[in-house]
C-alpha positions in Angstrom: -4.3 26.8 8.9 -3.6 29.4 11.1 -2.1 29.5 14.8 -5.6 30.1 16.0 -6.7 27.0 14.2 -3.8 24.8 16.2 -5.1 25.7 19.7 -8.5 24.0 18.7 -6.2 20.9 18.7 -5.7 20.5 14.8 -1.4 20.9 15.2 -0.9 16.9 15.3 -3.1 16.8 12.0 -1.4 20.0 10.3 1.9 18.0 10.8 1.3 14.8 9.9 -0.6 16.6 6.7 2.7 18.3 6.1 5.3 14.9 6.4 2.7 13.6 3.8 3.4 16.2 1.2 6.9 16.3 1.8 7.0 12.1 1.7 5.0 12.5 -1.3 7.8 15.2 -2.8 10.7 13.2 -1.2 9.5 9.7 0.4 11.1 9.0 3.9 14.1 10.4 4.0 12.6 13.8 2.7 10.7 13.7 6.2 12.7 15.4 9.2 10.5 16.6 12.2 12.1 20.0 12.7 11.1 21.4 8.7 7.9 19.6 9.1 7.2 21.7 12.3 9.1 24.3 10.0 6.7 24.3 7.5 4.1 24.4 9.2 4.7 27.4 11.0 5.6 26.3 14.8 8.2 25.9 16.4 10.5 22.3 17.0 9.2 21.9 20.5 5.3 22.5 19.8 5.8 19.6 16.9 7.8 17.2 19.8 4.7 17.8 22.2 3.2 15.8 19.5 5.4 13.6 18.0 9.1 12.3 20.3 11.1 11.7 17.3 11.2 11.5 13.9 10.5 7.9 13.9 7.4 8.4 15.9 5.9 11.1 12.6 7.2 8.4 10.2 5.2 6.0 11.8 1.6 7.9 11.5 2.8 8.9 7.9 3.2 5.5 7.7 -0.3 4.5 8.1 -1.7 6.9 6.2 -0.2 6.5 3.4 -0.9 2.8 3.7 -4.7 4.0 4.1 -4.3 5.7 0.8 -3.1 2.1 -1.0 -6.0 0.4 1.2 -8.5 2.4 0.1 -6.5 2.6 -4.1 -6.8 -1.4 -4.0 -10.1 -1.6 -2.6 -11.4 0.5 -5.3 -10.6 -1.9 -7.9 -11.9 -4.8 -6.5 -15.6 -3.0 -5.9 -14.9 -1.8 -9.8 -14.7 -5.8 -10.7 -18.2 -6.7 -12.5 -20.8 -8.5 -10.1 -22.2 -10.3 -13.5 -19.3 -12.5 -13.9 -19.9 -15.9 -12.1 -18.2 -16.9 -8.8 -14.6 -18.2 -10.2 -14.0 -15.1 -12.7 -15.0 -12.6 -10.5 -12.9 -14.0 -7.7 -9.6 -14.6 -10.4 -10.4 -10.8 -11.8 -10.6 -9.5 -8.1 -7.4 -11.1 -7.3 -5.8 -9.3 -10.3 -7.3 -6.0 -10.0 -5.6 -6.1 -6.3 -2.4 -6.3 -8.1 -2.8 -4.3 -10.5 -3.9 -1.6 -7.5 -1.0 -1.9 -5.7 1.4 -1.4 -8.8 -0.7 1.5 -10.1 -0.4 3.1 -6.8 3.6 2.7 -6.8 4.2 4.3 -10.1 1.5 6.8 -9.3 2.6 7.8 -5.3 6.7 6.5 -5.4 6.9 8.6 -2.4 3.8 7.7 -0.8 4.4 4.0 -1.4 8.2 4.0 -0.3 6.9 5.5 3.3 4.3 3.3 3.7 6.8 0.8 3.9 9.0 2.5 6.0 8.0 2.7 9.7 10.7 0.0 11.5 7.8 0.9 14.7 6.9 -3.0 16.4 3.0 -3.5 16.1 1.1 -6.4 16.7 0.2 -7.1 13.3 1.2 -10.4 12.1 2.0 -8.7 8.6 3.5 -5.3 8.1 0.7 -4.8 5.5 -2.1 -5.1 8.1 -4.2 -7.8 9.5 -4.4 -10.7 7.8 -8.0 -10.1 6.9 -10.5 -7.2 6.7 -8.3 -4.7 6.9 -5.6 -2.8 5.1 -3.8 -4.4 1.7 -2.9 -7.6 3.6 -6.4 -8.0 5.2 -7.7 -7.2 0.8 -5.5 -9.6 -0.4 -6.1 -12.7 2.0 -9.6 -11.8 1.5 -9.5 -12.7 -2.0 -7.6 -15.7 -2.0 -10.2 -17.3 0.6 -12.9 -16.2 -1.6 -10.4 -18.3 -4.6 -10.8 -20.9 -1.8 -14.8 -20.8 -1.4 -15.4 -21.2 -5.1 -13.1 -24.1 -5.3 -10.2 -22.3 -7.4 -7.6 -22.6 -5.3 -7.1 -25.4 -2.9 -7.3 -25.7 0.2 -3.9 -27.2 0.8 -2.2 -24.6 -1.2 -3.8 -22.0 0.5 -1.0 -21.6 3.1 1.4 -19.1 1.8 -0.1 -17.7 -1.2 -0.3 -14.6 0.1 3.1 -14.1 0.8 3.9 -15.5 -3.1 1.6 -12.9 -4.7 2.5 -10.4 -2.3 6.4 -10.6 -3.5 5.5 -10.8 -7.0 3.6 -7.6 -7.4 6.1 -5.8 -4.4 9.5 -6.7 -6.9 7.5 -5.7 -10.2 7.1 -2.3 -8.5 10.3 -2.1 -7.2 11.8 -3.2 -10.6 9.9 -0.5 -12.3 10.9 2.3 -9.8 14.6 1.8 -9.0 15.5 -1.4 -11.0 15.7 -2.1 -15.4 12.1 -1.5 -15.6 11.5 1.7 -14.9 13.0 2.2 -18.7 10.0 0.3 -20.2 7.5 2.4 -22.1 4.2 2.7 -20.3 2.7 0.0 -22.4 5.1 -2.2 -22.5 5.2 -2.1 -18.8 1.7 -2.7 -18.9 1.8 -6.0 -21.1 4.4 -7.1 -18.9 2.6 -6.6 -15.9 -0.9 -8.7 -17.6 1.8 -11.3 -18.0 2.6 -11.3 -14.2 -0.4 -11.5 -12.9 -1.4 -13.8 -15.1 1.4 -16.4 -14.6 0.2 -15.7 -10.8 -3.4 -16.5 -11.3 -2.7 -19.7 -13.3 -0.5 -20.6 -10.5 -2.9 -20.3 -7.8 -5.3 -22.4 -9.9 -2.9 -24.9 -11.7 -3.1 -28.0 -9.3 0.5 -29.3 -10.8 
C-alpha cells in the first residue's frame, strides 16, 4: 500500500491489517501503535489520528479476530449434513461449534488471544457478542436454542448452558495452548477433545 493510497482514506485499514499481522505473530502483547505505524510507513502522529491509543487499536483488532473465529465456527456449522434428523443435526452442530473454537485457537493462537484482549466496555451482554445471531456467542446460543426446539435439551435446563459449553471448550483450548495439554500429540489431543464434546452433549441431553 503506497502513501498515495493513504490519502484516499485507507490508512486506518492498513493500520488494522498490520496490527492483525503483529497479533498473529505475538498475540496482544506484540501490538504497539508506534510499531504498527512504523511498519506501515507513517509517523506515529498519523496513526494517532485514527486511534487515540493502543487500546483503541487493540479493540479494533480484537473485533476482526473475533470475526475470523465466528467465520470458522459458521463454516463448521454449515458443513453438517442436511440429511441428519433434526436432533442429530442439532447435536452435531453443537459439536462442530466447539471443535471449530478449539481448532481456531490452536491454528491461530495469536489471534485467539487478541480476540479476548480488549478491555473496552461494550453494550453486548457477553464479551463474545450478542446472545443470538452474531458472533461466536450468538452462534452457540442459536444451536442451543435449536436443541431445545428439537426436544433434546429441556427448556428448564437451557439457562446457563451457553456458559457451561463456552467454559468447557475455552478451558480446553487454554490448556492446549499454555497448559499441560500442550504436550499431547495431535492425535491424542483430538481424542480428548472428542470425549470432552461428547460429555458436554450428553450432559445437556441427560435430564438426570
